[in-house]
SERO-946804 format. One line per field, with one value per atom (N, C-alpha, C): atom name; residue number from 1; residue in one letter; x, y, z. Coordinates in steps of 0.1 Angstrom, whole numbers, plus 5000, padded with zeros to 4 digits. Each point is the difference from the previous one (the first is absolute). Example, Ala and Ser with C-alpha at 12.3 -4.5 7.8 and 13.67 -1.06 7.14 Angstrom:
BEGIN
paro (N | CA | C | N | CA | C)
roro (1 | 1 | 1 | 2 | 2 | 2)
zake (A | A | A | S | S | S)
X (5132 | 4991 | 5009 | 4996 | 5009 | 4992)
Y (4943 | 5012 | 5012 | 5011 | 5011 | 5011)
Z (5078 | 5000 | 5000 | 4993 | 5000 | 5008)
***
This chain:
BEGIN
paro (N | CA | C | N | CA | C | N | CA | C | N | CA | C | N | CA | C | N | CA | C | N | CA | C | N | CA | C | N | CA | C | N | CA | C | N | CA | C | N | CA | C | N | CA | C | N | CA | C | N | CA | C | N | CA | C | N | CA | C | N | CA | C | N | CA | C | N | CA | C | N | CA | C | N | CA | C | N | CA | C | N | CA | C | N | CA | C | N | CA | C | N | CA | C | N | CA | C | N | CA | C | N | CA | C | N | CA | C | N | CA | C | N | CA | C | N | CA | C | N | CA | C | N | CA | C | N | CA | C | N | CA | C | N | CA | C | N | CA | C | N | CA | C | N | CA | C | N | CA | C | N | CA | C | N | CA | C | N | CA | C | N | CA | C | N | CA | C | N | CA | C | N | CA | C | N | CA | C | N | CA | C | N | CA | C | N | CA | C | N | CA | C | N | CA | C | N | CA | C | N | CA | C | N | CA | C | N | CA | C | N | CA | C | N | CA | C | N | CA | C | N | CA | C | N | CA | C | N | CA | C | N | CA | C | N | CA | C | N | CA | C | N | CA | C | N | CA | C | N | CA | C | N | CA | C | N | CA | C | N | CA | C | N | CA | C | N | CA | C | N | CA | C | N | CA | C | N | CA | C | N | CA | C | N | CA | C | N | CA | C | N | CA | C | N | CA | C | N | CA | C | N | CA | C | N | CA | C | N | CA | C | N | CA | C | N | CA | C | N | CA | C | N | CA | C | N | CA | C | N | CA | C | N | CA | C | N | CA | C | N | CA | C | N | CA | C | N | CA | C | N | CA | C | N | CA | C | N | CA | C | N | CA | C | N | CA | C | N | CA | C | N | CA | C | N | CA | C | N | CA | C | N | CA | C | N | CA | C | N | CA | C | N | CA | C | N | CA | C | N | CA | C | N | CA | C | N | CA | C | N | CA | C | N | CA | C | N | CA | C | N | CA | C | N | CA | C | N | CA | C | N | CA | C | N | CA | C | N | CA | C | N | CA | C | N | CA | C | N | CA | C | N | CA | C | N | CA | C | N | CA | C | N | CA | C | N | CA | C | N | CA | C | N | CA | C | N | CA | C | N | CA | C | N | CA | C | N | CA | C | N | CA | C | N | CA | C | N | CA | C | N | CA | C | N | CA | C | N | CA | C | N | CA | C | N | CA | C | N | CA | C | N | CA | C | N | CA | C | N | CA | C | N | CA | C | N | CA | C | N | CA | C | N | CA | C | N | CA | C | N | CA | C | N | CA | C | N | CA | C | N | CA | C | N | CA | C | N | CA | C)
roro (1 | 1 | 1 | 2 | 2 | 2 | 3 | 3 | 3 | 4 | 4 | 4 | 5 | 5 | 5 | 6 | 6 | 6 | 7 | 7 | 7 | 8 | 8 | 8 | 9 | 9 | 9 | 10 | 10 | 10 | 11 | 11 | 11 | 12 | 12 | 12 | 13 | 13 | 13 | 14 | 14 | 14 | 15 | 15 | 15 | 16 | 16 | 16 | 17 | 17 | 17 | 18 | 18 | 18 | 19 | 19 | 19 | 20 | 20 | 20 | 21 | 21 | 21 | 22 | 22 | 22 | 23 | 23 | 23 | 24 | 24 | 24 | 25 | 25 | 25 | 26 | 26 | 26 | 27 | 27 | 27 | 28 | 28 | 28 | 29 | 29 | 29 | 30 | 30 | 30 | 31 | 31 | 31 | 32 | 32 | 32 | 33 | 33 | 33 | 34 | 34 | 34 | 35 | 35 | 35 | 36 | 36 | 36 | 37 | 37 | 37 | 38 | 38 | 38 | 39 | 39 | 39 | 40 | 40 | 40 | 41 | 41 | 41 | 42 | 42 | 42 | 43 | 43 | 43 | 44 | 44 | 44 | 45 | 45 | 45 | 46 | 46 | 46 | 47 | 47 | 47 | 48 | 48 | 48 | 49 | 49 | 49 | 50 | 50 | 50 | 51 | 51 | 51 | 52 | 52 | 52 | 53 | 53 | 53 | 54 | 54 | 54 | 55 | 55 | 55 | 56 | 56 | 56 | 57 | 57 | 57 | 58 | 58 | 58 | 59 | 59 | 59 | 60 | 60 | 60 | 61 | 61 | 61 | 62 | 62 | 62 | 63 | 63 | 63 | 64 | 64 | 64 | 65 | 65 | 65 | 66 | 66 | 66 | 67 | 67 | 67 | 68 | 68 | 68 | 69 | 69 | 69 | 70 | 70 | 70 | 71 | 71 | 71 | 72 | 72 | 72 | 73 | 73 | 73 | 74 | 74 | 74 | 75 | 75 | 75 | 76 | 76 | 76 | 77 | 77 | 77 | 78 | 78 | 78 | 79 | 79 | 79 | 80 | 80 | 80 | 81 | 81 | 81 | 82 | 82 | 82 | 83 | 83 | 83 | 84 | 84 | 84 | 85 | 85 | 85 | 86 | 86 | 86 | 87 | 87 | 87 | 88 | 88 | 88 | 89 | 89 | 89 | 90 | 90 | 90 | 91 | 91 | 91 | 92 | 92 | 92 | 93 | 93 | 93 | 94 | 94 | 94 | 95 | 95 | 95 | 96 | 96 | 96 | 97 | 97 | 97 | 98 | 98 | 98 | 99 | 99 | 99 | 100 | 100 | 100 | 101 | 101 | 101 | 102 | 102 | 102 | 103 | 103 | 103 | 104 | 104 | 104 | 105 | 105 | 105 | 106 | 106 | 106 | 107 | 107 | 107 | 108 | 108 | 108 | 109 | 109 | 109 | 110 | 110 | 110 | 111 | 111 | 111 | 112 | 112 | 112 | 113 | 113 | 113 | 114 | 114 | 114 | 115 | 115 | 115 | 116 | 116 | 116 | 117 | 117 | 117 | 118 | 118 | 118 | 119 | 119 | 119 | 120 | 120 | 120 | 121 | 121 | 121 | 122 | 122 | 122 | 123 | 123 | 123 | 124 | 124 | 124 | 125 | 125 | 125 | 126 | 126 | 126 | 127 | 127 | 127 | 128 | 128 | 128 | 129 | 129 | 129 | 130 | 130 | 130 | 131 | 131 | 131 | 132 | 132 | 132 | 133 | 133 | 133 | 134 | 134 | 134 | 135 | 135 | 135 | 136 | 136 | 136 | 137 | 137 | 137 | 138 | 138 | 138 | 139 | 139 | 139 | 140 | 140 | 140 | 141 | 141 | 141 | 142 | 142 | 142 | 143 | 143 | 143 | 144 | 144 | 144 | 145 | 145 | 145 | 146 | 146 | 146 | 147 | 147 | 147 | 148 | 148 | 148 | 149 | 149 | 149 | 150 | 150 | 150 | 151 | 151 | 151 | 152 | 152 | 152 | 153 | 153 | 153 | 154 | 154 | 154 | 155 | 155 | 155 | 156 | 156 | 156 | 157 | 157 | 157 | 158 | 158 | 158 | 159 | 159 | 159 | 160 | 160 | 160 | 161 | 161 | 161 | 162 | 162 | 162 | 163 | 163 | 163)
zake (M | M | M | A | A | A | N | N | N | G | G | G | Q | Q | Q | V | V | V | N | N | N | Q | Q | Q | I | I | I | F | F | F | N | N | N | V | V | V | L | L | L | Q | Q | Q | T | T | T | I | I | I | V | V | V | Q | Q | Q | D | D | D | N | N | N | N | N | N | V | V | V | T | T | T | S | S | S | E | E | E | K | K | K | T | T | T | W | W | W | L | L | L | Q | Q | Q | E | E | E | H | H | H | L | L | L | S | S | S | D | D | D | A | A | A | R | R | R | L | L | L | R | R | R | P | P | P | I | I | I | V | V | V | A | A | A | R | R | R | T | T | T | S | S | S | V | V | V | V | V | V | G | G | G | L | L | L | H | H | H | I | I | I | L | L | L | S | S | S | G | G | G | L | L | L | E | E | E | N | N | N | G | G | G | Q | Q | Q | R | R | R | K | K | K | G | G | G | I | I | I | D | D | D | L | L | L | A | A | A | E | E | E | D | D | D | L | L | L | N | N | N | V | V | V | T | T | T | R | R | R | G | G | G | G | G | G | I | I | I | Y | Y | Y | R | R | R | A | A | A | A | A | A | Q | Q | Q | S | S | S | L | L | L | E | E | E | Q | Q | Q | L | L | L | G | G | G | L | L | L | I | I | I | T | T | T | S | S | S | Q | Q | Q | H | H | H | A | A | A | A | A | A | D | D | D | N | N | N | K | K | K | K | K | K | N | N | N | R | R | R | Y | Y | Y | Y | Y | Y | A | A | A | L | L | L | T | T | T | D | D | D | D | D | D | G | G | G | Q | Q | Q | I | I | I | I | I | I | A | A | A | R | R | R | I | I | I | H | H | H | D | D | D | R | R | R | M | M | M | H | H | H | H | H | H | E | E | E | M | M | M | N | N | N | D | D | D | Q | Q | Q | L | L | L | F | F | F | A | A | A | T | T | T | L | L | L | E | E | E | A | A | A | Q | Q | Q | F | F | F | S | S | S | E | E | E | A | A | A | D | D | D | L | L | L | A | A | A | T | T | T | V | V | V | L | L | L | R | R | R | F | F | F | L | L | L | Q | Q | Q | T | T | T | V | V | V | S | S | S | G | G | G | F | F | F | K | K | K | Q | Q | Q | D | D | D | F | F | F | G | G | G | Q | Q | Q | G | G | G | E | E | E | D | D | D)
X (6484 | 4988 | 4989 | 4996 | 4986 | 4989 | 4994 | 4986 | 4991 | 5000 | 4989 | 5004 | 5013 | 5003 | 4996 | 5001 | 4998 | 4986 | 4990 | 4988 | 4994 | 5009 | 4995 | 5004 | 5012 | 5006 | 4988 | 4996 | 4990 | 4986 | 4995 | 4989 | 5000 | 5011 | 5003 | 5000 | 5005 | 5001 | 4988 | 4992 | 4986 | 4991 | 5002 | 4991 | 5004 | 5014 | 5004 | 4994 | 5002 | 4994 | 4986 | 4991 | 4987 | 4992 | 5009 | 4993 | 5003 | 4992 | 5002 | 4999 | 4997 | 4995 | 4992 | 4989 | 4991 | 4990 | 4998 | 4991 | 5007 | 5014 | 5008 | 5006 | 5002 | 5006 | 4987 | 4989 | 4990 | 4995 | 5001 | 4999 | 5010 | 5012 | 5012 | 4996 | 4998 | 4992 | 4990 | 4991 | 4990 | 5005 | 5005 | 5004 | 5011 | 5005 | 5011 | 4993 | 4988 | 4992 | 4993 | 5006 | 4994 | 4985 | 4998 | 4986 | 4990 | 4992 | 4993 | 4992 | 4996 | 4991 | 5006 | 5012 | 5010 | 4999 | 4997 | 5004 | 4992 | 4987 | 4988 | 5005 | 5007 | 5003 | 5013 | 5009 | 5011 | 4995 | 4991 | 4994 | 4994 | 4995 | 4997 | 5008 | 5012 | 5009 | 5009 | 5002 | 5007 | 5016 | 5010 | 5013 | 5003 | 4997 | 5004 | 4997 | 4989 | 4996 | 5007 | 5005 | 5010 | 5015 | 5003 | 5012 | 5000 | 4986 | 4997 | 5003 | 4993 | 5003 | 5013 | 5008 | 5016 | 5007 | 4994 | 5004 | 5001 | 4987 | 4998 | 5006 | 5006 | 5005 | 5006 | 5008 | 5008 | 4993 | 4989 | 4992 | 4992 | 4993 | 4993 | 5007 | 4993 | 5006 | 4990 | 5005 | 4991 | 4998 | 4989 | 4998 | 5008 | 5006 | 5009 | 5013 | 5002 | 5014 | 4999 | 4988 | 4999 | 5000 | 4994 | 4997 | 5017 | 5006 | 5014 | 5008 | 4998 | 5009 | 4995 | 4987 | 4993 | 5000 | 5001 | 5002 | 4986 | 4990 | 4985 | 4994 | 4991 | 4995 | 4995 | 4996 | 4994 | 4984 | 4993 | 4988 | 4999 | 5011 | 5001 | 4999 | 5009 | 5004 | 4985 | 4996 | 4985 | 4989 | 5000 | 4989 | 5002 | 5012 | 5005 | 4995 | 5005 | 5002 | 4984 | 4992 | 4984 | 4994 | 5006 | 4996 | 5005 | 5014 | 5007 | 4993 | 4994 | 4996 | 4984 | 4993 | 4986 | 5004 | 5012 | 5001 | 5005 | 5003 | 5004 | 5014 | 5008 | 5016 | 5005 | 4998 | 5004 | 4993 | 5006 | 4991 | 5008 | 4991 | 5005 | 4996 | 5007 | 4999 | 5006 | 4992 | 5009 | 5008 | 5012 | 5008 | 4994 | 5003 | 4993 | 5006 | 5009 | 5008 | 4995 | 4997 | 4999 | 4988 | 4990 | 4989 | 5001 | 5010 | 5002 | 5008 | 5009 | 5007 | 4990 | 5002 | 4993 | 5012 | 4998 | 5008 | 4993 | 5006 | 4998 | 5005 | 4996 | 5005 | 4993 | 5008 | 4993 | 4992 | 4992 | 4990 | 5007 | 4997 | 5006 | 4998 | 4987 | 5000 | 5009 | 5000 | 5008 | 5016 | 5004 | 5015 | 5001 | 4989 | 5002 | 5001 | 4994 | 4999 | 5014 | 5004 | 5013 | 5011 | 5000 | 5012 | 5000 | 4988 | 4999 | 5005 | 4995 | 5004 | 5014 | 5007 | 5014 | 5007 | 4995 | 5006 | 4998 | 4990 | 5000 | 5009 | 5002 | 5011 | 5012 | 5004 | 5016 | 5000 | 4989 | 5002 | 5001 | 4991 | 4999 | 5015 | 5006 | 5015 | 5009 | 4998 | 5012 | 4998 | 4991 | 5000 | 5004 | 4995 | 5004 | 5017 | 5004 | 5016 | 5008 | 4993 | 5006 | 4999 | 4988 | 4999 | 5011 | 5002 | 5007 | 5016 | 5003 | 5015 | 5002 | 4988 | 5005 | 4998 | 4994 | 4999 | 5009 | 5006 | 5009 | 5014 | 5009 | 5013 | 5000 | 5010 | 5004 | 5003 | 5003 | 5004 | 4987 | 4990 | 4987 | 4994 | 4996 | 4997 | 5004 | 5013 | 5006 | 4994 | 4999 | 4994 | 4985 | 4993 | 4986 | 4999 | 5008 | 5000 | 5003 | 5011 | 5003 | 4989 | 4993 | 4990 | 4987 | 4997 | 4989 | 5002 | 5013 | 5004 | 5001 | 5001 | 5000 | 4988 | 4989 | 4984 | 4996 | 5003 | 4997 | 5004 | 5013 | 5006 | 4993 | 4997 | 4993 | 4987 | 4991 | 4986 | 5002 | 5012 | 4999 | 5004 | 5007 | 5011 | 4987 | 4993 | 4991 | 4994 | 5005 | 4993 | 5006 | 5009 | 5006 | 5010 | 5003 | 5010 | 4994 | 4988 | 4993 | 4996 | 5000 | 4991 | 4990)
Y (0950 | 5010 | 4988 | 5004 | 4991 | 5000 | 4989 | 5000 | 5010 | 5002 | 5009 | 5016 | 5002 | 5016 | 4996 | 4991 | 4998 | 5001 | 4995 | 5002 | 5013 | 5008 | 5012 | 5012 | 4995 | 5007 | 4998 | 4988 | 4998 | 5008 | 4999 | 5005 | 5017 | 5005 | 5016 | 5001 | 4993 | 5001 | 4999 | 4989 | 5001 | 5009 | 5008 | 5011 | 5013 | 5003 | 5011 | 4994 | 4990 | 4997 | 5003 | 4995 | 5001 | 5014 | 5008 | 5010 | 5013 | 5006 | 5010 | 5014 | 4998 | 5013 | 5007 | 4999 | 5006 | 5012 | 4995 | 5014 | 5010 | 4997 | 5009 | 5007 | 4996 | 5008 | 5009 | 4995 | 5007 | 5013 | 4997 | 5010 | 5011 | 4996 | 5011 | 5007 | 4993 | 5010 | 5009 | 4995 | 5009 | 5011 | 4998 | 5012 | 5009 | 4995 | 5011 | 5005 | 4998 | 5004 | 5014 | 5010 | 5013 | 5003 | 4992 | 4997 | 4993 | 5004 | 4991 | 4992 | 5006 | 4992 | 4984 | 5001 | 4990 | 4989 | 5002 | 4992 | 4986 | 5004 | 4986 | 4991 | 5007 | 4994 | 4990 | 5005 | 4995 | 4985 | 5001 | 4989 | 4991 | 5002 | 4989 | 4997 | 5004 | 4995 | 4989 | 4988 | 4989 | 5006 | 4991 | 5001 | 5000 | 4987 | 5003 | 5011 | 5005 | 5013 | 5013 | 4998 | 5012 | 4998 | 4988 | 4998 | 5000 | 5002 | 5002 | 5015 | 5007 | 5015 | 5003 | 4995 | 5004 | 4999 | 4987 | 4996 | 5007 | 5007 | 5011 | 5014 | 5002 | 5014 | 5006 | 4991 | 5006 | 4999 | 4998 | 4999 | 4988 | 5002 | 4988 | 4989 | 4986 | 4990 | 4989 | 4989 | 4987 | 4993 | 4993 | 4992 | 4988 | 4994 | 4989 | 5004 | 5013 | 5005 | 5002 | 5005 | 5000 | 4987 | 4988 | 4992 | 4991 | 5003 | 4995 | 5007 | 5014 | 5008 | 4997 | 5000 | 4995 | 4985 | 4991 | 4986 | 4997 | 5005 | 4996 | 4995 | 4992 | 4995 | 5013 | 4995 | 5011 | 5001 | 4989 | 5000 | 5010 | 5000 | 5004 | 5015 | 5004 | 5015 | 5007 | 4990 | 5005 | 5003 | 4990 | 5002 | 5013 | 5002 | 5011 | 5010 | 5004 | 5009 | 5004 | 4990 | 5004 | 5009 | 4995 | 5006 | 5012 | 5002 | 5013 | 5012 | 4994 | 5007 | 5006 | 4990 | 5003 | 5011 | 5000 | 5011 | 5011 | 5002 | 5014 | 5003 | 4987 | 5000 | 5000 | 4992 | 4998 | 4998 | 5003 | 4998 | 4989 | 4993 | 4988 | 5000 | 4998 | 5001 | 4986 | 4994 | 4991 | 5005 | 4993 | 5003 | 4998 | 5011 | 5001 | 4989 | 4996 | 4990 | 4985 | 4997 | 4988 | 5001 | 4995 | 5003 | 4990 | 4992 | 4995 | 5009 | 5006 | 5009 | 5011 | 5002 | 5012 | 5008 | 5010 | 5012 | 5010 | 4999 | 5008 | 5013 | 5009 | 5014 | 5005 | 5009 | 5006 | 5012 | 5002 | 5012 | 5009 | 5014 | 5008 | 4993 | 4996 | 4992 | 4988 | 4995 | 4987 | 5003 | 5012 | 5002 | 5006 | 5007 | 5004 | 4988 | 4990 | 4988 | 4996 | 4997 | 4991 | 5009 | 5012 | 5007 | 4996 | 5001 | 4999 | 4984 | 4990 | 4987 | 5000 | 5008 | 4997 | 5007 | 5011 | 5005 | 4992 | 4992 | 4992 | 4988 | 4993 | 4990 | 5005 | 5012 | 5008 | 5002 | 5005 | 5003 | 4989 | 4989 | 4987 | 4992 | 4999 | 4996 | 5007 | 5011 | 5010 | 4998 | 4996 | 4997 | 4986 | 4991 | 4986 | 5001 | 5007 | 5001 | 5006 | 5008 | 5007 | 4990 | 4995 | 4988 | 4990 | 4995 | 4989 | 5004 | 5010 | 5007 | 5005 | 5002 | 5004 | 4986 | 4991 | 4990 | 4986 | 5000 | 4990 | 5004 | 4992 | 5002 | 4996 | 5004 | 4996 | 4986 | 4994 | 4985 | 4993 | 5005 | 4996 | 4997 | 5014 | 5002 | 4993 | 4996 | 4991 | 4985 | 4996 | 4990 | 4998 | 5008 | 5002 | 4999 | 5009 | 4998 | 4989 | 4991 | 4987 | 4989 | 5004 | 4990 | 5002 | 5013 | 5003 | 4995 | 5002 | 4995 | 4984 | 4992 | 4988 | 4994 | 5007 | 4996 | 5002 | 5013 | 5005 | 4988 | 4995 | 4992 | 4986 | 4998 | 4987 | 4997 | 5011 | 5003 | 4999 | 5007 | 5002 | 4983 | 4994 | 4989 | 4985 | 5003 | 4991 | 4992 | 4985 | 4989 | 5003 | 5006 | 5002 | 4988 | 4993 | 4988 | 4989 | 4999 | 4988 | 4994 | 4987 | 4990 | 4996)
Z (9692 | 5003 | 5003 | 5014 | 5004 | 4989 | 5001 | 4992 | 5001 | 5016 | 5001 | 4996 | 4997 | 4992 | 4986 | 4993 | 4989 | 4994 | 5011 | 4999 | 5002 | 5006 | 5008 | 4985 | 4994 | 4989 | 4989 | 4997 | 4991 | 5003 | 5010 | 5002 | 5000 | 5004 | 4998 | 4982 | 4995 | 4985 | 4991 | 5006 | 4997 | 5002 | 5012 | 5003 | 4992 | 4998 | 4990 | 4987 | 4993 | 4988 | 4999 | 5012 | 4998 | 5004 | 5008 | 5005 | 4993 | 4992 | 4991 | 5011 | 5010 | 5009 | 4994 | 4989 | 4993 | 5009 | 5011 | 5007 | 5006 | 5003 | 5008 | 4987 | 4986 | 4990 | 4996 | 4998 | 4996 | 5009 | 5015 | 5007 | 5000 | 4999 | 4998 | 4988 | 4986 | 4989 | 5005 | 5003 | 5005 | 5009 | 5011 | 5007 | 4994 | 4987 | 4993 | 4988 | 4996 | 4989 | 5005 | 4994 | 5001 | 4994 | 4989 | 4995 | 5006 | 5008 | 5009 | 4993 | 4986 | 4993 | 4994 | 5002 | 4994 | 5011 | 5012 | 5011 | 4999 | 4997 | 4998 | 4988 | 4993 | 4985 | 5004 | 5007 | 5008 | 5005 | 5008 | 5009 | 4992 | 4986 | 4991 | 4992 | 4997 | 4990 | 5005 | 4993 | 5006 | 5000 | 5004 | 5001 | 4988 | 4991 | 4985 | 4993 | 5001 | 4996 | 5002 | 5014 | 5004 | 4991 | 5000 | 4992 | 4986 | 4996 | 4985 | 4996 | 5012 | 5000 | 4999 | 5007 | 5001 | 4988 | 4994 | 4988 | 4988 | 5001 | 4987 | 5003 | 5011 | 5001 | 4989 | 4992 | 4991 | 4986 | 5000 | 4986 | 4999 | 4987 | 4997 | 4999 | 5001 | 5000 | 4997 | 4996 | 4995 | 5011 | 5002 | 5009 | 5003 | 4991 | 4999 | 5006 | 4998 | 5005 | 5015 | 5007 | 5012 | 5008 | 4993 | 5004 | 5004 | 4991 | 5001 | 5011 | 5000 | 5010 | 5015 | 5001 | 5012 | 5006 | 4991 | 5004 | 5001 | 4992 | 5001 | 4987 | 5000 | 4989 | 4991 | 4986 | 4994 | 5001 | 5005 | 5006 | 5014 | 5008 | 5012 | 4995 | 4991 | 4996 | 4994 | 4992 | 4993 | 5012 | 5010 | 5010 | 5009 | 5003 | 5011 | 4989 | 4986 | 4993 | 4997 | 4999 | 5000 | 5012 | 5011 | 5012 | 4998 | 4998 | 5001 | 4989 | 4987 | 4994 | 5004 | 5007 | 5005 | 5011 | 5007 | 5010 | 4996 | 4986 | 4992 | 5003 | 5001 | 5004 | 4987 | 4991 | 4988 | 4988 | 4988 | 4985 | 4995 | 4992 | 4991 | 4987 | 4992 | 4986 | 4990 | 4992 | 4992 | 4989 | 4997 | 4988 | 4991 | 4990 | 4986 | 4991 | 5003 | 4991 | 5006 | 5012 | 5009 | 5008 | 5000 | 5007 | 5015 | 5000 | 5012 | 5009 | 4994 | 5012 | 5003 | 5012 | 5007 | 5007 | 4999 | 5004 | 5012 | 5010 | 5013 | 5004 | 5005 | 5002 | 5012 | 5009 | 5011 | 4996 | 5009 | 4999 | 5012 | 5000 | 5011 | 5014 | 5002 | 5015 | 5002 | 4987 | 5004 | 5002 | 4992 | 5001 | 5016 | 5004 | 5016 | 5008 | 5000 | 5006 | 4999 | 4987 | 4996 | 5009 | 5001 | 5007 | 5011 | 5007 | 5016 | 5002 | 4992 | 5001 | 4999 | 4992 | 4998 | 5011 | 5004 | 5014 | 5012 | 5002 | 5010 | 5000 | 4988 | 5000 | 5001 | 4996 | 5002 | 5016 | 5004 | 5017 | 5008 | 4994 | 5009 | 4996 | 4989 | 4998 | 5006 | 5003 | 5006 | 5015 | 5004 | 5016 | 5003 | 4991 | 5001 | 4998 | 4991 | 4996 | 5015 | 5004 | 5013 | 5011 | 5002 | 5012 | 4999 | 4988 | 4997 | 5002 | 4998 | 5001 | 5013 | 5008 | 5013 | 5011 | 4996 | 5009 | 4996 | 4988 | 4997 | 4993 | 5003 | 4994 | 4987 | 4993 | 4985 | 5000 | 5011 | 4997 | 5003 | 5011 | 4999 | 4990 | 4990 | 4989 | 4987 | 5001 | 4991 | 5000 | 5014 | 5003 | 4995 | 5003 | 4995 | 4985 | 4994 | 4986 | 4993 | 5005 | 4996 | 5003 | 5012 | 5003 | 4991 | 4998 | 4987 | 4988 | 4995 | 4988 | 4998 | 5012 | 5002 | 4999 | 5005 | 5002 | 4985 | 4991 | 4989 | 4990 | 5001 | 4991 | 5001 | 5012 | 5002 | 4994 | 5002 | 4993 | 4986 | 4995 | 4984 | 4996 | 5007 | 4993 | 5005 | 5008 | 5006 | 4988 | 5001 | 4989 | 4987 | 4997 | 4988 | 4999 | 4992 | 4995 | 5006 | 5006 | 5005 | 4989 | 4998 | 4990 | 5005)
***
């Protein structure tokens, strides 16, 4: 493969990793919220905050568990949760047996935004899958999968075993 193509692939991968497309996601959420008073709240909610809301849909959870699931630091969860609490989207309380553990739960407004956020990701994934299946053969997709697994394995293994 030509070195130019490797550079192009690297640049596209960097763009994918760095581009969260936050603005278009928030716009989609605002357009699909039936409760107009929640639209400005979505505009003030971080991406981590939106994922915290989704992570709380099945009930109250500890901040440390959210941090592990979302691959975010505990401090990042705490800061985002403070903002969500100020916006009226979640509640928080300390565990009775351990004051270090903070439990978070959705409010009714938080539940509404979490559902719309999940729907957005579901629709986005459905559209992406349909596009990939329409534009690429199974052999093409197998090659892409092997390529991405190689890149992922390289990043995970980089620097291991060196003295």
